[in-house]
N, C-alpha and C positions, 0 to 999 in steps of 0.2 A: 121802872119798869108797872109801880103798881096804878099808876095812873091811867096805863093803857093793856090794863089788861083785858076791858072786853077786847079792844082794837087786836090783842094775839089771838083769845080764844074764835074768835073773828077768822083769824087768817090763817088758825091752826081745823078749823071743820072743814070738812069734806071726805074726801073717797079717795084710799089708797086705793090702787087695783093691780092686776096682775100686771099691766105693763108699769104700772110705778115700784113692783118689789124685782120685776128683771133691772130694770134703767140701778139699782139701789144694787143689785145683784150683780154689776155687772162695772158699775163704782165700784165696791166694795175688793170685786178680782183686783181692779184697773191697779189701784192702792198697797192692794197686798202683793202687785207682780215687782212696783218700783220699790216697796221698801222691802223686797228682796234685792236687786239687780244696786238699790244703794249699797245692803248689805254683804257682796264678794264686790263690787266693785273697791269697797272701804280695805276688805278685806285683801284685793291686788294690791287700793296702794298699799297697808302695811307691813307686806311682802316682801315689796321692791324697793320698799327704805335700804332694807339690808340693816350695815353696819352703822345707819344713822337715826336706827329707831330711838334710839336714847337720847339724840339728839334734837330731835321732831319732838321726847314731848316736852326737855327743858325749851324750843319754844311755844309750845301750845298750851304752855302753865303761864303761858306772859299775860296778863289782864292788856285789852283793850286789841 
């Protein structure tokens, strides 16, 4: 990467205006929503396993 420092600097030079900030906030909000949804679905699956929770833990411990 050191040989491309000048190219990287050129690529990073520019403006970051309100529109870019708006888009970044939207993307971050969407990522947060997806993370929350995954957490809720994971909890629902764990609760749905019921008595199979210990068996699932053993299965998940198998590599590969």
